[in-house]
Structure formats: structure tokens, C-alpha cells
N, C-alpha and C positions, 0 to 999 in steps of 0.2 A: 667763588667759592675756592675751595686749595685744590693744586695739583693731587690731591690723594682722594678730594671727592670727585674731580673727573675720570681718575684712572681705575676708580670703582665702580664708578655710570659704564665708562669705557665696555668694563668685564662684565657688566649686567646683559650692557647689548649683548656684548660675542655670546654671554651665555643662552640667553633667550632665542639666539638668530640657532645655535649649534643643538641645545632642546625641538626647536621645531624641525630640524634638518635631518636630525639622525632620530626623529620618534618613529617607534615600529609598526605605527597602523599606514602611517606614509608607504613601507617599505611592503606588510602586507597586504595591502589595498592592491597596490601596483601589481604584483607580482601574479596578484589573482585576476585584476584586470586582463590583464596581456594574457595571460594562458588561459582566459575564460573564451576570448578574442576567439584566439586562435582552437580549441575544441567546438567551441560554436559554429566558426568556418567547416571542422570535419564534418560538425554533425549537419550542416547544411547542406552535405556536398559526399552527404552516404549514401552507397551506390544498394540497391536493393539484396545484394550478396553481403552487405556488409549486418543491414537490417533483419537479415535471416539467423546472421552465425547471435544474436542479440535475443533472438525469440521474439523479433519485428518490435522491440522498443526502442530509438535513434536514445541511445544513451549518451552518447557527444555530444549531441544536442540539448540535453535534460544535464545535463554533467558541465557544463560549457555556461547554459544561462546559469546551473546555481553559483559556478565560479562567477561571473558577473556582478549576481544579485551580491554576493558576499562582500567582493572588491569596493564596490561600489559603496556598500554601505560602512567599510572600514573610511574609507575616503570621506565620506558624508561626516561618518563621525569625529575625523579629523579637522575638519572644516567648521561642524559648531564646537567642540571641545579642543581648542588646541593646547599645546601643553605649557607648562607655563611655570618656568624655574622657578627658585623661590630667593626669594632678595635677598640682598646680604643681613638684613634683620635676625630675620627668618634663621638660618643660617647659623649668624651669630647665637642667637639665644638655643635653638639645638644644640650646639656647642656646650652653651653651657651649661644646659640642662643635663647632656652627659657628664660633664663633670664633676656636678654638683652629686647624682649618681654613685660614679666611682670614686 
């Protein structure tokens, strides 16, 4: 293989790593899990006065559990369907197609 092919393969690996690292599902899922844990703990430690303010509904507990479920959904989705960056051939084909249209 030539140096050019090695360089292209190296850039494709770096691109794949960057795509997985900055996937928005990881950020959203992680934040929802962290905040969900905090709000769930607040719901578990709610006093009777707090519950009375919310018409005897432990809103922190239910909201925290919902946030945890949503965050875990995003993280599981990320694990089951990881982001795959386009290959060099796909990018070249898309560029050629765009140039042919324009």
C-alpha cells in the first residue's frame, strides 16, 4: 500500500473515533442520567411539607425516574446503533454527484 492509502485509512479511523465521541445521544443521555439521579434522590428524601406543596404527588421522584428512563434510552440507543461516519468512497461519490448537479 502506498503512503496515501495509509494516510486515508488513518483519517478514516480518526473520523470514526470523533463521530462516536461527539455523538449527541451520548451527551443528552449522560446529562439526563446525571440529573435524573439527582432529582430522584431529592424525591426519595422529600418531606411531608414538600409533598403537601405538590398536592401529595412526589413530583421529584416521578420526574427523576422519567429522566433516568429517557437518559438510559439514549445510551442504549447509542450502544445498539453507533454512529458510523461515511467512508472516503461515499464522500467522493456524494461530491461527484453534487458537482454533476451544479
